[in-house]
LOTIPA-40293 format. One line per 8 residues: number of its first residue (from 1); their letters; for each residue x, y, z of N, C-alpha, C. Coordinates in nm, 3 decimals, always signed. Layout:
! residues N
NUM = a = X/Y/Z/X/Y/Z/X/Y/Z ~ ...
This chain:
! residues 203
1 = fdematat = +14.115/+10.543/-3.412/+13.981/+10.488/-3.388/+13.908/+10.567/-3.280 ~ +13.980/+10.595/-3.169/+13.919/+10.669/-3.059/+13.872/+10.807/-3.104 ~ +13.953/+10.873/-3.188/+13.915/+11.006/-3.236/+13.791/+10.999/-3.324 ~ +13.781/+10.894/-3.407/+13.663/+10.876/-3.492/+13.540/+10.850/-3.408 ~ +13.553/+10.768/-3.304/+13.440/+10.738/-3.216/+13.393/+10.863/-3.144 ~ +13.488/+10.943/-3.097/+13.453/+11.067/-3.028/+13.381/+11.163/-3.122 ~ +13.431/+11.174/-3.245/+13.369/+11.263/-3.343/+13.228/+11.217/-3.378 ~ +13.211/+11.085/-3.394/+13.079/+11.030/-3.426/+12.981/+11.057/-3.314
9 = fsiaeivr = +13.025/+11.038/-3.189/+12.939/+11.064/-3.074/+12.899/+11.211/-3.069 ~ +12.995/+11.300/-3.095/+12.966/+11.444/-3.091/+12.864/+11.482/-3.197 ~ +12.877/+11.427/-3.317/+12.783/+11.457/-3.424/+12.644/+11.408/-3.387 ~ +12.635/+11.286/-3.332/+12.505/+11.231/-3.292/+12.442/+11.318/-3.184 ~ +12.523/+11.368/-3.091/+12.470/+11.452/-2.983/+12.416/+11.582/-3.039 ~ +12.487/+11.641/-3.134/+12.443/+11.766/-3.195/+12.312/+11.745/-3.271 ~ +12.302/+11.636/-3.347/+12.180/+11.608/-3.423/+12.062/+11.589/-3.328 ~ +12.083/+11.515/-3.220/+11.976/+11.494/-3.122/+11.928/+11.626/-3.063
17 = dlrvfart = +12.024/+11.710/-3.024/+11.988/+11.838/-2.964/+11.918/+11.929/-3.064 ~ +11.960/+11.925/-3.188/+11.895/+12.007/-3.290/+11.751/+11.964/-3.309 ~ +11.726/+11.834/-3.306/+11.589/+11.784/-3.321/+11.502/+11.832/-3.206 ~ +11.555/+11.824/-3.085/+11.479/+11.872/-2.970/+11.456/+12.022/-2.979 ~ +11.560/+12.096/-3.015/+11.550/+12.241/-3.024/+11.446/+12.283/-3.127 ~ +11.434/+12.207/-3.234/+11.340/+12.240/-3.340/+11.198/+12.196/-3.308 ~ +11.180/+12.113/-3.203/+11.048/+12.056/-3.177/+11.001/+12.083/-3.035 ~ +11.038/+12.198/-2.979/+10.995/+12.228/-2.843/+10.847/+12.256/-2.833
25 = dveeppem = +10.778/+12.265/-2.948/+10.634/+12.290/-2.943/+10.552/+12.162/-2.958 ~ +10.619/+12.044/-2.964/+10.547/+11.918/-2.975/+10.463/+11.898/-2.849 ~ +10.337/+11.863/-2.869/+10.246/+11.851/-2.755/+10.276/+11.727/-2.671 ~ +10.277/+11.745/-2.541/+10.283/+11.636/-2.446/+10.181/+11.668/-2.338 ~ +10.089/+11.578/-2.310/+9.983/+11.612/-2.215/+10.039/+11.640/-2.077 ~ +9.989/+11.744/-2.010/+10.032/+11.771/-1.873/+9.974/+11.669/-1.778 ~ +10.041/+11.652/-1.665/+9.992/+11.564/-1.560/+10.025/+11.624/-1.425 ~ +9.962/+11.573/-1.322/+9.986/+11.624/-1.189/+10.121/+11.576/-1.139
33 = levaelvd = +10.203/+11.669/-1.090/+10.339/+11.637/-1.050/+10.364/+11.680/-0.906 ~ +10.429/+11.594/-0.831/+10.482/+11.630/-0.699/+10.627/+11.673/-0.718 ~ +10.662/+11.789/-0.666/+10.794/+11.846/-0.693/+10.906/+11.755/-0.643 ~ +10.896/+11.707/-0.519/+11.002/+11.624/-0.463/+11.020/+11.496/-0.545 ~ +10.908/+11.434/-0.583/+10.916/+11.311/-0.662/+10.977/+11.338/-0.800 ~ +10.944/+11.452/-0.858/+10.996/+11.488/-0.989/+11.148/+11.507/-0.983 ~ +11.196/+11.579/-0.883/+11.339/+11.602/-0.869/+11.410/+11.470/-0.839 ~ +11.354/+11.389/-0.750/+11.416/+11.261/-0.717/+11.428/+11.172/-0.841
41 = qsirlvgr = +11.326/+11.174/-0.925/+11.330/+11.093/-1.047/+11.441/+11.142/-1.140 ~ +11.457/+11.273/-1.150/+11.565/+11.328/-1.233/+11.701/+11.288/-1.178 ~ +11.715/+11.289/-1.046/+11.842/+11.251/-0.985/+11.871/+11.104/-1.010 ~ +11.768/+11.021/-1.006/+11.791/+10.878/-1.033/+11.844/+10.857/-1.175 ~ +11.803/+10.941/-1.267/+11.846/+10.925/-1.406/+11.992/+10.964/-1.426 ~ +12.036/+11.075/-1.366/+12.169/+11.128/-1.395/+12.254/+11.149/-1.270 ~ +12.202/+11.109/-1.155/+12.274/+11.135/-1.031/+12.409/+11.068/-1.024 ~ +12.424/+10.954/-1.087/+12.553/+10.884/-1.080/+12.665/+10.968/-1.139
49 = evmshgli = +12.634/+11.042/-1.245/+12.736/+11.127/-1.306/+12.777/+11.239/-1.210 ~ +12.681/+11.292/-1.134/+12.713/+11.394/-1.035/+12.791/+11.333/-0.920 ~ +12.743/+11.221/-0.867/+12.801/+11.163/-0.745/+12.937/+11.101/-0.768 ~ +12.978/+11.083/-0.893/+13.114/+11.035/-0.919/+13.216/+11.145/-0.894 ~ +13.169/+11.270/-0.878/+13.261/+11.382/-0.855/+13.226/+11.463/-0.730 ~ +13.107/+11.445/-0.674/+13.070/+11.525/-0.558/+12.944/+11.473/-0.493 ~ +12.896/+11.546/-0.394/+12.778/+11.509/-0.317/+12.654/+11.581/-0.370 ~ +12.540/+11.519/-0.355/+12.412/+11.583/-0.387/+12.339/+11.612/-0.256
57 = erdygqal = +12.299/+11.737/-0.238/+12.223/+11.777/-0.121/+12.087/+11.827/-0.166 ~ +11.981/+11.785/-0.094/+11.844/+11.820/-0.132/+11.773/+11.892/-0.018 ~ +11.698/+11.994/-0.055/+11.615/+12.067/+0.042/+11.489/+12.110/-0.031 ~ +11.378/+12.039/-0.006/+11.256/+12.064/-0.080/+11.157/+12.155/-0.006 ~ +11.195/+12.204/+0.110/+11.104/+12.295/+0.178/+10.980/+12.221/+0.228 ~ +10.879/+12.298/+0.261/+10.757/+12.242/+0.320/+10.635/+12.271/+0.233 ~ +10.548/+12.173/+0.222/+10.416/+12.190/+0.160/+10.423/+12.256/+0.023 ~ +10.506/+12.202/-0.064/+10.514/+12.257/-0.199/+10.387/+12.222/-0.276
65 = prlvlprn = +10.334/+12.314/-0.353/+10.212/+12.285/-0.429/+10.240/+12.188/-0.542 ~ +10.137/+12.116/-0.582/+10.150/+12.028/-0.697/+10.147/+12.109/-0.825 ~ +10.214/+12.055/-0.926/+10.221/+12.120/-1.056/+10.139/+12.040/-1.156 ~ +10.096/+12.106/-1.262/+10.031/+12.036/-1.373/+10.108/+12.076/-1.499 ~ +10.204/+11.991/-1.536/+10.295/+12.020/-1.646/+10.334/+11.889/-1.714 ~ +10.387/+11.895/-1.836/+10.436/+11.774/-1.903/+10.560/+11.721/-1.830 ~ +10.549/+11.602/-1.776/+10.658/+11.546/-1.695/+10.791/+11.541/-1.771 ~ +10.790/+11.486/-1.892/+10.915/+11.467/-1.964/+10.983/+11.598/-1.998
73 = rvmqvltn = +10.904/+11.702/-2.026/+10.962/+11.832/-2.057/+11.036/+11.889/-1.936 ~ +10.970/+11.882/-1.820/+11.033/+11.937/-1.700/+11.156/+11.854/-1.662 ~ +11.146/+11.723/-1.673/+11.260/+11.639/-1.641/+11.376/+11.663/-1.736 ~ +11.345/+11.694/-1.861/+11.450/+11.725/-1.957/+11.531/+11.845/-1.910 ~ +11.462/+11.946/-1.858/+11.530/+12.064/-1.807/+11.614/+12.029/-1.685 ~ +11.554/+11.961/-1.589/+11.625/+11.931/-1.465/+11.747/+11.842/-1.489 ~ +11.732/+11.740/-1.571/+11.846/+11.652/-1.597/+11.956/+11.726/-1.672 ~ +11.919/+11.815/-1.763/+12.020/+11.891/-1.835/+12.101/+11.979/-1.740
81 = vlinaaha = +12.031/+12.047/-1.648/+12.101/+12.134/-1.553/+12.188/+12.051/-1.458 ~ +12.139/+11.935/-1.417/+12.218/+11.848/-1.331/+12.344/+11.798/-1.402 ~ +12.332/+11.763/-1.528/+12.449/+11.719/-1.604/+12.548/+11.834/-1.619 ~ +12.498/+11.955/-1.643/+12.586/+12.071/-1.650/+12.662/+12.089/-1.519 ~ +12.591/+12.069/-1.405/+12.656/+12.080/-1.276/+12.765/+11.974/-1.259 ~ +12.736/+11.852/-1.305/+12.836/+11.745/-1.299/+12.960/+11.782/-1.379 ~ +12.940/+11.839/-1.497/+13.053/+11.882/-1.579/+13.130/+11.994/-1.511 ~ +13.058/+12.086/-1.447/+13.123/+12.202/-1.386/+13.215/+12.161/-1.271
89 = ireverpv = +13.169/+12.067/-1.187/+13.251/+12.032/-1.070/+13.373/+11.950/-1.109 ~ +13.380/+11.906/-1.233/+13.500/+11.837/-1.280/+13.611/+11.935/-1.318 ~ +13.574/+12.063/-1.332/+13.666/+12.160/-1.389/+13.759/+12.226/-1.287 ~ +13.734/+12.206/-1.157/+13.815/+12.274/-1.057/+13.832/+12.183/-0.936 ~ +13.950/+12.190/-0.873/+13.977/+12.108/-0.755/+13.925/+12.177/-0.630 ~ +13.849/+12.101/-0.550/+13.804/+12.148/-0.419/+13.809/+12.030/-0.323 ~ +13.820/+12.057/-0.191/+13.821/+11.945/-0.095/+13.697/+11.857/-0.108 ~ +13.580/+11.919/-0.122/+13.455/+11.846/-0.143/+13.369/+11.927/-0.239
97 = hrvrihar = +13.318/+11.861/-0.341/+13.224/+11.927/-0.432/+13.081/+11.893/-0.390 ~ +12.992/+11.990/-0.409/+12.852/+11.969/-0.377/+12.764/+12.024/-0.488 ~ +12.656/+11.953/-0.514/+12.549/+12.004/-0.599/+12.425/+12.011/-0.510 ~ +12.376/+12.133/-0.489/+12.265/+12.156/-0.397/+12.137/+12.184/-0.474 ~ +12.030/+12.118/-0.434/+11.901/+12.136/-0.499/+11.801/+12.187/-0.395 ~ +11.748/+12.306/-0.419/+11.650/+12.367/-0.330/+11.520/+12.387/-0.407 ~ +11.409/+12.369/-0.340/+11.279/+12.397/-0.401/+11.197/+12.480/-0.304 ~ +11.146/+12.591/-0.353/+11.063/+12.682/-0.275/+10.947/+12.730/-0.362
105 = adedfvai = +10.846/+12.787/-0.300/+10.729/+12.831/-0.376/+10.680/+12.965/-0.324 ~ +10.626/+13.048/-0.416/+10.549/+13.165/-0.378/+10.408/+13.148/-0.434 ~ +10.336/+13.256/-0.452/+10.198/+13.243/-0.498/+10.187/+13.198/-0.644 ~ +10.290/+13.221/-0.723/+10.282/+13.196/-0.867/+10.371/+13.085/-0.918 ~ +10.485/+13.064/-0.853/+10.584/+12.972/-0.908/+10.644/+12.883/-0.800 ~ +10.686/+12.764/-0.844/+10.782/+12.684/-0.768/+10.918/+12.711/-0.829 ~ +11.015/+12.747/-0.747/+11.151/+12.772/-0.793/+11.240/+12.656/-0.750 ~ +11.298/+12.589/-0.847/+11.393/+12.481/-0.820/+11.531/+12.532/-0.858
113 = sisdtgpg = +11.616/+12.549/-0.759/+11.751/+12.598/-0.786/+11.851/+12.483/-0.773 ~ +11.945/+12.479/-0.867/+12.050/+12.377/-0.868/+12.183/+12.451/-0.868 ~ +12.256/+12.438/-0.757/+12.382/+12.509/-0.739/+12.498/+12.411/-0.744 ~ +12.608/+12.453/-0.800/+12.728/+12.369/-0.804/+12.847/+12.446/-0.748 ~ +12.951/+12.374/-0.714/+13.074/+12.433/-0.662/+13.184/+12.432/-0.767 ~ +13.144/+12.444/-0.893/+13.239/+12.449/-1.001/+13.307/+12.585/-1.011 ~ +13.365/+12.615/-1.127/+13.441/+12.740/-1.143/+13.355/+12.863/-1.160 ~ +13.225/+12.846/-1.178/+13.140/+12.960/-1.205/+13.146/+13.003/-1.351
121 = ippesler = +13.074/+13.108/-1.382/+13.063/+13.157/-1.521/+13.126/+13.296/-1.529 ~ +13.216/+13.318/-1.621/+13.276/+13.451/-1.635/+13.170/+13.557/-1.661 ~ +13.187/+13.677/-1.605/+13.085/+13.782/-1.623/+13.050/+13.809/-1.768 ~ +13.149/+13.803/-1.855/+13.123/+13.832/-1.997/+13.042/+13.722/-2.064 ~ +13.030/+13.604/-2.000/+12.954/+13.493/-2.058/+12.813/+13.483/-2.003 ~ +12.784/+13.551/-1.892/+12.653/+13.536/-1.829/+12.539/+13.576/-1.922 ~ +12.556/+13.683/-1.997/+12.448/+13.730/-2.084/+12.428/+13.639/-2.205 ~ +12.526/+13.556/-2.235/+12.518/+13.470/-2.354/+12.495/+13.324/-2.320
129 = ifdpffst = +12.486/+13.291/-2.191/+12.488/+13.151/-2.152/+12.369/+13.073/-2.209 ~ +12.258/+13.142/-2.239/+12.140/+13.073/-2.295/+12.131/+13.087/-2.447 ~ +12.233/+13.144/-2.510/+12.234/+13.155/-2.657/+12.259/+13.017/-2.719 ~ +12.187/+12.981/-2.826/+12.215/+12.854/-2.893/+12.360/+12.847/-2.940 ~ +12.422/+12.732/-2.916/+12.559/+12.700/-2.957/+12.666/+12.773/-2.877 ~ +12.627/+12.853/-2.778/+12.727/+12.913/-2.690/+12.750/+12.821/-2.572 ~ +12.875/+12.795/-2.539/+12.907/+12.706/-2.428/+13.037/+12.748/-2.363 ~ +13.043/+12.734/-2.230/+13.167/+12.756/-2.158/+13.241/+12.624/-2.134
137 = krqeigtg = +13.183/+12.514/-2.181/+13.246/+12.384/-2.162/+13.355/+12.361/-2.266 ~ +13.438/+12.260/-2.236/+13.531/+12.216/-2.339/+13.452/+12.162/-2.457 ~ +13.507/+12.175/-2.575/+13.435/+12.143/-2.698/+13.385/+12.000/-2.701 ~ +13.463/+11.908/-2.639/+13.426/+11.767/-2.651/+13.312/+11.725/-2.559 ~ +13.267/+11.813/-2.467/+13.160/+11.770/-2.376/+13.037/+11.860/-2.384 ~ +13.025/+11.939/-2.486/+12.906/+12.024/-2.493/+12.874/+12.067/-2.636 ~ +12.744/+12.076/-2.665/+12.701/+12.124/-2.797/+12.657/+12.270/-2.792 ~ +12.636/+12.324/-2.673/+12.591/+12.462/-2.661/+12.442/+12.479/-2.684
145 = lglaisrs = +12.366/+12.369/-2.684/+12.222/+12.378/-2.707/+12.138/+12.345/-2.584 ~ +12.197/+12.278/-2.487/+12.119/+12.230/-2.374/+12.047/+12.338/-2.297 ~ +12.116/+12.445/-2.263/+12.054/+12.552/-2.185/+11.955/+12.631/-2.268 ~ +11.986/+12.650/-2.396/+11.892/+12.720/-2.485/+11.762/+12.642/-2.496 ~ +11.773/+12.511/-2.512/+11.655/+12.426/-2.519/+11.577/+12.432/-2.388 ~ +11.648/+12.424/-2.277/+11.583/+12.422/-2.146/+11.505/+12.550/-2.121 ~ +11.566/+12.665/-2.149/+11.494/+12.791/-2.129/+11.373/+12.800/-2.222 ~ +11.389/+12.758/-2.348/+11.279/+12.763/-2.443/+11.163/+12.676/-2.395
153 = llrklggd = +11.193/+12.556/-2.345/+11.089/+12.466/-2.296/+11.012/+12.529/-2.181 ~ +11.085/+12.585/-2.083/+11.018/+12.641/-1.967/+10.935/+12.764/-2.003 ~ +10.985/+12.846/-2.093/+10.909/+12.965/-2.131/+10.781/+12.927/-2.203 ~ +10.784/+12.820/-2.281/+10.661/+12.775/-2.347/+10.560/+12.722/-2.244 ~ +10.608/+12.679/-2.129/+10.520/+12.628/-2.023/+10.477/+12.738/-1.927 ~ +10.520/+12.862/-1.953/+10.484/+12.972/-1.865/+10.583/+12.996/-1.753 ~ +10.699/+12.933/-1.760/+10.803/+12.950/-1.659/+10.925/+13.018/-1.717 ~ +11.039/+12.989/-1.658/+11.163/+13.050/-1.707/+11.282/+12.978/-1.646
161 = lsvesvyg = +11.400/+13.007/-1.700/+11.525/+12.954/-1.647/+11.624/+13.069/-1.640 ~ +11.682/+13.090/-1.524/+11.779/+13.199/-1.506/+11.904/+13.143/-1.439 ~ +12.008/+13.228/-1.432/+12.135/+13.185/-1.372/+12.192/+13.297/-1.286 ~ +12.256/+13.258/-1.179/+12.333/+13.349/-1.095/+12.471/+13.286/-1.075 ~ +12.575/+13.368/-1.080/+12.709/+13.312/-1.064/+12.806/+13.419/-1.018 ~ +12.892/+13.381/-0.925/+13.010/+13.459/-0.890/+13.129/+13.381/-0.942 ~ +13.199/+13.439/-1.037/+13.308/+13.367/-1.103/+13.411/+13.321/-1.000 ~ +13.439/+13.192/-1.002/+13.530/+13.132/-0.906/+13.458/+13.061/-0.793
169 = dgatfial = +13.329/+13.086/-0.776/+13.254/+13.028/-0.664/+13.135/+12.943/-0.706 ~ +13.126/+12.903/-0.831/+13.017/+12.817/-0.873/+12.903/+12.895/-0.937 ~ +12.798/+12.822/-0.971/+12.682/+12.882/-1.039/+12.554/+12.820/-0.985 ~ +12.445/+12.895/-0.998/+12.313/+12.848/-0.958/+12.216/+12.873/-1.072 ~ +12.152/+12.767/-1.120/+12.048/+12.779/-1.221/+11.913/+12.764/-1.151 ~ +11.820/+12.853/-1.184/+11.691/+12.857/-1.117/+11.581/+12.833/-1.220 ~ +11.510/+12.720/-1.204/+11.397/+12.687/-1.290/+11.268/+12.732/-1.223 ~ +11.195/+12.822/-1.289/+11.065/+12.867/-1.239/+10.956/+12.787/-1.308
177 = lpiaskea = +10.873/+12.720/-1.228/+10.765/+12.637/-1.280/+10.632/+12.695/-1.233 ~ +10.541/+12.724/-1.325/+10.414/+12.787/-1.285/+10.327/+12.694/-1.202 ~ +10.269/+12.749/-1.096/+10.178/+12.673/-1.012/+10.044/+12.659/-1.083 ~ +9.987/+12.542/-1.075/+9.863/+12.512/-1.147/+9.745/+12.585/-1.087 ~ +9.654/+12.626/-1.172/+9.528/+12.682/-1.125/+9.441/+12.569/-1.070 ~ +9.336/+12.605/-0.998/+9.244/+12.505/-0.944/+9.178/+12.425/-1.056 ~ +9.147/+12.493/-1.166/+9.085/+12.424/-1.278/+9.180/+12.324/-1.341 ~ +9.309/+12.363/-1.355/+9.407/+12.271/-1.412/+9.427/+12.150/-1.322
185 = lrtaltra = +9.429/+12.172/-1.191/+9.441/+12.061/-1.097/+9.321/+11.968/-1.107 ~ +9.202/+12.025/-1.116/+9.080/+11.945/-1.127/+9.083/+11.860/-1.256 ~ +9.125/+11.921/-1.366/+9.132/+11.849/-1.492/+9.234/+11.736/-1.485 ~ +9.351/+11.766/-1.428/+9.456/+11.664/-1.417/+9.412/+11.550/-1.327 ~ +9.344/+11.582/-1.218/+9.295/+11.479/-1.127/+9.191/+11.391/-1.196 ~ +9.103/+11.452/-1.274/+9.002/+11.376/-1.347/+9.067/+11.285/-1.451 ~ +9.168/+11.337/-1.519/+9.236/+11.258/-1.622/+9.311/+11.141/-1.559 ~ +9.368/+11.163/-1.440/+9.446/+11.058/-1.374/+9.359/+10.949/-1.315
193 = spirgamv = +9.231/+10.981/-1.288/+9.143/+10.884/-1.224/+9.015/+10.869/-1.304 ~ +9.007/+10.770/-1.394/+8.886/+10.752/-1.475/+8.760/+10.734/-1.391 ~ +8.769/+10.665/-1.277/+8.651/+10.644/-1.193/+8.602/+10.776/-1.138 ~ +8.698/+10.857/-1.086/+8.661/+10.987/-1.032/+8.604/+11.074/-1.143 ~ +8.667/+11.065/-1.264/+8.619/+11.143/-1.376/+8.476/+11.111/-1.410 ~ +8.440/+10.983/-1.404/+8.303/+10.943/-1.433/+8.207/+10.997/-1.329 ~ +8.251/+11.000/-1.203/+8.166/+11.053/-1.096/+8.144/+11.203/-1.114 ~ +8.254/+11.274/-1.155/+8.242/+11.419/-1.175/+8.145/+11.450/-1.288
201 = rrr = +8.152/+11.368/-1.396/+8.065/+11.393/-1.511/+7.919/+11.367/-1.477 ~ +7.891/+11.272/-1.386/+7.754/+11.238/-1.351/+7.688/+11.345/-1.264 ~ +7.771/+11.423/-1.195/+7.715/+11.524/-1.103/+7.653/+11.640/-1.177
């Protein structure tokens, strides 16, 4: 019975991921996002899985710019990377495991890096880590689509997802999120506030 339940769950997970992978172009309206709030919301969703094996450390830097992006799309990426980190720290024994989240910005992008103290990624796997159906996880806990979906989503939003790893010392995934233009911020602010929008239109 347990084997049948596991197989059924795995099939359902694959079907769900395939649907997402096939529909990364589905429109979702962008909204104004605060980086710290966005990351905190993602941690609330999946943080328990991480904290059952290690600590979460956060460093959001100072005065991060607001983003104008589809909230659910970005959260899908962040939660997927956090779950990957939770899986990674289960794979190796250490005195204390940590998942570190840093957010920094330059003129064009906000970079959110998520680092884990897992086993890292073998050099021969680094170039394939974002390939659909490629996975370094055990077969029962991964479909090999999560990272491919995440990179595809970010690239469609004008960002990207990359990885750095020293095998044996953990891995760091870096999500680049494009900073909104002034016009995009103005549009998002108008959409979020109907009263303000009416005032802008009257001017």
